[in-house]
N, C-alpha and C positions, 0 to 999 in steps of 0.2 A: 933757768927760773926766776923771775924776776922778785921773790917774795922778799921785802927788806923789813923786819920787827926789830925793838928795842927792847928788851924787856931788862925790866928791872926789879929785886926782890927789896928796894928801898923804902918804897909807898906799902899803901894797904891795899892794893889791887889783885888781887890773886894771883899769880902768874899765868894761869891757863886763859885771864878772863883778858889777861892785857893783849895774848896773842889773840885771840875773838874777836878784841875790839880793834885790833891793829887790820888782823886781816879782811875780816866786814869791810873794810871801811877803804880798801886798798880794792877790792869786788867790786863796792856799790858807786866807786869814782874811776872806774874802770882801768886805774893802775896793772889791777890784775884783771887780763883780759879773760872772754867766755873760753872755757878750754884748758887753759893754761894750767899747765902741771904743775902741782905744790910739791916741796921735796917730801919725801917720807915720815915718818914719826921718828925715825931713829935717828936720821940725818938731823932736819931740824932740832932733834932732843944734844943731836953732840954739838950740830953748831951753834948752838946757846947755852950749853954748857945746863942744861935742866933735864929733870926726869922725864921717860922716855910717858909717864902713867899721866903728866901733865900734859905732852904735846898731844898724849890723843885722847885726852878731856875734851881739849879748843876742838881737836879735828869732832870728835863728836858731837859737838855743841855746836860747830860750821854746819855738818850736815844736818842737826836737825831742825836747824835756821833754811835748810834750802837753800847754803851759799856754796855749797861744794859736795861735790856726787864723789860715792868708790866704785871706781872697776877695778873688777876681782880680775886679781893679779898684773895691776896696772899703777894703780896705786888711787892718788887725788887731785880729783881738778877741778878747777873752779867752773860752777855748773852754770849755761844757757840761761840768762835772766834778760827780759826784755828791758827797756828803758825805764817802763810802767811798773812791772816789779822790782827795780831798780829803787826808785822813790820809792812804792808804798816801804819795803823795807826798812831805807831812809828813815822815814817816816814814824814806822811804830819801835824804831831802835831810838829815836828819838822823844818818841813819847813816853816810852820807859825810861830814858836814863831821867826825864823830868819830873814826872807824878810825884815823885817823894818830896822833892824838893819845893814841887812849889804848893803841895800841904802843906807841910811843913811852916811855908814862907802867909799861908791862908792863916794858919792855922795860933803863927806868930803875931798875927793883928795887919798884916800889909795886905794893901785891895791890890784889886786884877793892874791897875795903871801903874802903879809903882812894882808891882813884879815883868810887865810888859816893859818896863823902862828898863831896868834890870837885863834883863835877855836881849832890846835893842843895844844895852852899853857893851855886854858881851860881845853883840855880833861883831856891833863898830871896831872894838878890840880885836877881836879876831883875823880883820879884814886888811889891817895896817899891813903893809909890805914892811918886809923886813930893810929895805931904805928910810924908811919912813920914821922907824922907829926909830933907826940911827941920828936920825936928822934931832928929832924931839927934843 
């Protein structure tokens, strides 16, 4: 199983949402291929030293988002998604994540051009390779 996640109890993001976010990203980028078996709820909970209930909640959310499927008596698997549905899900996740900050920024007086410039700045910073960061 190729599932790699990094759970931290130091931030404000709930543990189950960290799992959802990281598994979702790996599915949408193809790091977790279609049909890949995920660790069982108990196995992932033991590996990450978190509650079984936390993992169950994350898997339920991933199932609700149609990213994983349950095969009775076999386990959890990455759903068969087309590239178009992956792109659609990624767009939906992005929109959901940006909606509140954009609305807050607009209510605080920022205009669309400023918000777009900030988004471009974040994009550019995220696309800097580790080698480029070291040379700065």
